[in-house]
C-alpha positions, 0 to 999 in steps of 0.5 A: 923630085928627081924620081916620081912614084911608080904606078900602084899597078906596078908596086902591086906586082913586085917582089919584095926583096930585104938585105943583112941590115932587116931582123927576122922580126922585122923581115916578117913585119914588112912582108904582112905589110906589103902582103907577100913574102919578103926574099933575102937572096933575090936576084934581079931576074925574077922580075920588078921589086922592092928593096929594104935595107942599108945598101944596094948590091951591085947585082941589084943595081937593074932595071929591075928595082922600083922602090928601095927603102933605106933603113937609114935617115942619111943616104949620102953613102947609098947615093954615092955608091954608084949612079942610082937606077934611072926611075927608082924611088928612093925612100928613108927610115926617120922614125922616132930618129929626131926624138932621139937625137933631140933628147940627145942634144938636149942632155948635153946642154943641159949638162954643160948647164949644170957643169956635168964635165967639170964635176965629173973631173972634179969627182975623179980628183976627190975634190970637192969645190962649188962651181956654179950653174947656169940656165938653160932658159933665155938662151939661144941655139943656132941649129943648121938643118931645118929638117925633120931632125932639126925641127925635132931638136929646136922643138925640145930645146924650145920647150926649155925656154931656148931661143931657136934659130934656123939656118936657111938658104933664102928668107923664109918663115920660121919652120915648126920649132924655131923661134927665127930664122937667119940665112947663111952667114948672118951673124947670130950671137949663140950660146949653142951651134947646132949642126943637122945638116945631110951630106951633098956636094952642098955640104961637104966641109960646110963648117970650116975656119970662117963659119967656126970663126964667128961662133963667138965660143959658143959650144958646136954639136954635130948630129948631122954627116961627119963631112960637113966638118973641117976637122982640123979647122975645128980644132984651130977654133977650139985651141983659138976660143972661137969654139968654146966646146964641142960634142961631135956624134958623127965623124968624116971617117968612122969609126975612128981608130983609138990613135986618131987625132980627133980623140985629142981635140981639146974640150971636146967630147965624141960619141959613137955615132949613137944619137939616132940609132934606127930601131927595127920598128922605125924601118917596118912604120916608115916602110908601112907609110911610104907604101899606103901612100904609094898605094894611093898614088902620091909620093912618100914624104919620106921620098928623097931627092936623089939628085939634091941626095936628100 
């Protein structure tokens, strides 16, 4: 890890600051967990502090920051805003996001198997025609990203009888939720390809022309980060048929304007970064868990390696 846990003695004497993303009830709960009041307009001049929010104000990018707890699971925007303060711990909120995103993916998988898009279009035309369905069980889903979210997605798909293959950088045993693993670019025939990757220097543009060309008509679902996808390459693959359909919950630039070309991608549905919206209770639960681990002198499981970006 690029950052170690701060000494429990130092943590006990920090102020607790919260950003505008933290609602009043959540702030009150955070204060109870930490045993100190939450400051809304704190400055860096009042001694060491812990900050809970989505972004670190420029005025607080100083030596006083001991620990930042992000209300989001992804921290790429936070780390990309400027140099991270030396020795400041960064943790993130995951909460029940994996469960929510897994259900989102499963909903689209089952909708496709039951021809929901086709039936909806047929209904709009007032047409009556039987459309055969297919069973999800026995088919294969490849998941890029085997962390908490990817594992949750794989576990739910696996419970429906879908064979799940996780893509890893180096060969190893299959993580929880997966039947097998494959190294990047190893050919795997799949019905669905799920993207659950964080955004780092290594994953920017990860899904490009070559990777899409090898998908063999699979449906592509992105619940990770938009900038991991080259949209021009995806469009070409959709026209060529190497990608059968696409479901994109995230885009490289958000929000997409009404005239954005992404809305005209063939056989594609775009949702508004809504698959895993973080609830206040998730923030409080994960902050409290991190605080308990830090108070015991342990690095929290939700700590972020600020050099790697996840």
